[in-house]
C-alpha positions as CSV (number, residue, x, y, z in Angstrom):
1,M,-47.6,-54.0,-16.6
2,I,-48.5,-56.9,-14.5
3,A,-48.1,-56.4,-10.9
4,F,-48.2,-59.4,-8.6
5,L,-48.2,-59.3,-4.7
6,I,-46.3,-61.7,-2.6
7,Y,-47.2,-62.1,1.1
8,E,-44.3,-62.8,3.5
9,Y,-44.9,-66.0,5.0
10,G,-48.2,-66.7,3.1
11,I,-49.3,-70.0,1.5
12,S,-46.5,-70.3,-1.1
13,I,-43.8,-69.0,1.1
14,P,-44.4,-70.4,4.5
15,K,-40.7,-70.2,6.2
16,A,-37.9,-67.4,6.3
17,P,-35.7,-69.7,4.3
18,D,-38.1,-69.9,1.4
19,L,-38.6,-66.1,1.6
20,K,-34.8,-65.4,1.5
21,A,-34.4,-68.0,-1.6
22,F,-37.2,-66.1,-3.4
23,L,-35.7,-62.9,-2.9
24,V,-32.4,-64.1,-4.2
25,A,-33.8,-65.8,-7.2
26,C,-36.4,-63.1,-8.2
27,I,-36.0,-59.6,-6.4
28,R,-32.4,-58.9,-5.4
29,P,-29.6,-58.2,-7.9
30,E,-27.8,-61.3,-9.0
31,Q,-24.4,-59.7,-8.1
32,T,-23.9,-57.3,-5.5
33,D,-21.1,-55.1,-3.7
34,Q,-20.4,-55.3,-0.1
35,S,-23.2,-53.0,0.7
36,G,-25.8,-55.1,-0.9
37,A,-26.2,-52.6,-3.9
38,A,-26.2,-53.8,-7.4
39,A,-22.7,-54.6,-8.7
40,E,-21.0,-52.6,-11.5
41,C,-21.6,-55.5,-14.1
42,S,-25.4,-55.3,-13.3
43,L,-25.4,-51.5,-13.8
44,L,-23.6,-51.9,-17.2
45,D,-26.1,-54.7,-18.3
46,T,-28.8,-52.1,-17.7
47,E,-27.2,-49.3,-19.6
48,E,-26.8,-51.9,-22.6
49,Q,-30.4,-52.7,-22.2
50,L,-31.4,-48.8,-22.3
51,Q,-29.1,-48.2,-25.4
52,A,-30.5,-51.1,-27.2
53,Q,-33.9,-49.7,-26.5
54,W,-33.4,-46.2,-26.8
55,E,-30.4,-45.4,-29.0
56,S,-32.4,-44.9,-32.1
57,I,-34.5,-42.1,-30.3
58,F,-31.7,-40.5,-28.2
59,T,-28.1,-39.9,-28.3
60,P,-26.8,-38.8,-25.0
61,E,-23.3,-38.7,-23.4
62,A,-22.2,-42.0,-21.5
63,V,-22.7,-40.5,-18.3
64,I,-26.6,-40.0,-19.0
65,W,-27.2,-43.6,-19.8
66,R,-25.5,-44.3,-16.5
67,M,-27.6,-41.9,-14.6
68,W,-30.8,-43.4,-16.2
69,A,-29.6,-46.9,-15.4
70,N,-28.6,-45.9,-11.8
71,H,-32.5,-44.5,-11.6
72,I,-33.9,-48.0,-12.9
73,M,-31.7,-49.9,-10.4
74,R,-32.4,-47.8,-7.3
75,S,-35.3,-49.9,-6.2
76,L,-33.1,-53.2,-6.0
77,N,-35.9,-55.0,-7.4
78,R,-34.5,-57.0,-10.3
79,S,-37.9,-58.2,-11.3
80,T,-38.6,-54.5,-12.4
81,W,-35.6,-53.5,-14.4
82,V,-36.4,-54.9,-17.6
83,H,-39.8,-53.2,-17.5
84,A,-38.4,-49.9,-16.2
85,A,-35.7,-50.0,-19.1
86,T,-38.6,-49.9,-21.7
87,E,-40.4,-46.9,-19.9
88,P,-39.4,-43.3,-21.0
89,P,-37.0,-41.5,-19.0
90,P,-37.7,-39.9,-15.7
91,E,-38.1,-36.0,-16.2
92,Y,-34.9,-34.9,-14.6
93,I,-33.0,-37.2,-17.2
94,A,-35.4,-36.5,-20.2
95,H,-34.0,-33.0,-20.4
96,M,-30.5,-34.1,-20.7
97,L,-31.3,-36.4,-23.7
98,R,-31.1,-35.0,-27.4
99,A,-32.3,-36.5,-30.6
100,P,-30.0,-38.1,-33.0
101,G,-28.5,-35.6,-35.4
102,S,-28.8,-32.7,-33.1
103,H,-25.2,-32.8,-32.7
104,R,-24.8,-32.3,-36.5
105,E,-27.2,-29.6,-36.2
106,S,-25.0,-27.7,-33.8
107,Q,-21.9,-28.4,-35.9
108,L,-23.7,-27.1,-38.9
109,S,-24.8,-24.0,-36.8
110,G,-21.4,-23.2,-35.8
111,L,-20.0,-23.7,-39.2
112,S,-22.8,-21.3,-40.3
113,R,-21.8,-18.8,-37.9
114,S,-18.2,-19.0,-38.9
115,T,-18.9,-18.6,-42.4
116,C,-20.9,-15.7,-41.9
117,I,-18.2,-13.9,-39.7
118,A,-15.7,-14.7,-42.5
119,L,-18.0,-13.0,-44.9
120,E,-18.4,-10.0,-42.7
121,C,-14.7,-9.7,-42.5
122,V,-14.3,-9.8,-46.3
123,N,-17.1,-7.2,-46.7
124,T,-15.6,-4.8,-44.3
125,S,-12.2,-5.2,-45.9
126,M,-13.7,-4.3,-49.3
127,T,-15.5,-1.1,-47.9
128,D,-12.1,-0.1,-46.4
129,N,-10.5,-0.7,-49.8
130,A,-13.1,1.5,-51.5
131,L,-12.0,4.4,-49.6
132,L,-8.3,4.0,-50.5
133,P,-8.7,5.5,-54.0
134,Q,-10.2,8.6,-52.4
135,D,-7.1,8.7,-50.0
136,F,-4.8,8.3,-53.1
137,A,-6.6,11.1,-54.7
138,V,-6.0,13.2,-51.6
139,F,-2.2,12.2,-51.5
140,G,-2.0,12.9,-55.3
141,R,-3.5,16.6,-54.8
142,R,-0.8,17.0,-51.8
143,L,2.0,15.9,-53.9
144,D,0.9,18.2,-56.9
145,A,0.7,21.2,-54.4
146,Q,4.1,20.5,-53.1
147,N,5.6,20.2,-56.4
148,K,4.1,23.5,-57.3
149,Q,5.7,25.0,-54.1
150,L,9.0,23.5,-55.1
151,A,8.8,24.7,-58.7
152,S,8.1,28.3,-57.4
153,R,11.2,28.1,-55.1
154,K,13.2,26.9,-57.9
155,I,12.3,30.0,-59.9
156,I,13.2,32.2,-57.0
157,I,16.5,30.7,-56.4
158,E,17.3,30.7,-60.3
159,A,16.4,34.4,-60.1
160,F,18.9,35.1,-57.3
161,I,21.6,33.3,-59.3
162,Q,20.9,35.3,-62.4
163,D,20.9,38.7,-60.3
164,L,24.3,37.6,-58.7
165,P,26.8,37.4,-61.4
166,P,30.0,35.5,-60.5
167,P,33.1,37.5,-59.5
168,P,35.7,37.9,-62.4
169,A,38.2,35.2,-62.5
170,S,41.1,37.5,-61.5
171,D,39.3,38.5,-58.4
172,V,39.2,34.7,-57.2
173,V,42.3,33.6,-55.3
174,H,43.2,30.1,-55.6
175,P,43.4,28.6,-52.1
176,F,46.4,26.7,-52.6
177,S,48.4,29.8,-53.3
178,R,47.8,31.3,-49.8
179,L,48.7,28.0,-48.0
180,E,51.9,27.9,-46.4
181,N,53.8,24.5,-46.5
182,I,54.9,23.4,-43.1
183,K,57.6,20.9,-42.5
184,D,57.0,17.6,-41.0
185,F,58.5,17.4,-37.6
186,E,56.8,14.3,-36.2
187,H,58.0,11.9,-38.9
188,Q,61.7,12.8,-39.0
189,D,64.4,10.5,-38.0
């Protein structure tokens, strides 16, 4: 870096109008807003210079490029901007920058976590399914026990039926013989 010093009203700049012309030509931003700060187009130019210089090394979000350009242009000394764009970023911006491909690494890491979770779900389901045959065996034993109970009850009921002979047919009265036929009064004319 080459530093040069200019003395106000020195040998080369003897009058105030000459100093003003020099400041406009070399130091102050070419375009400024009402407050005298660099205009938006100057900021965009500095952002483009930073991206051209550093995009192969860093891939930050757009707002980080803007912060870095603001840091460079804060001095309002246009003669230092080109050189400052070739310098590494300041510490407070450097920690927000990431190397190219690190976004892909985070995507791959997220994908890896997702597949591990899916594998864990499948393994857990397989473990649960391994217990089902044991459950079916228990249900089968319960079904066998219930069938045995029903079979023993059936035997008891059949024994009752055999011990109780049906009454003779002469003792069984047909129900229709005892029914009294009543006249229909409701439907008479």
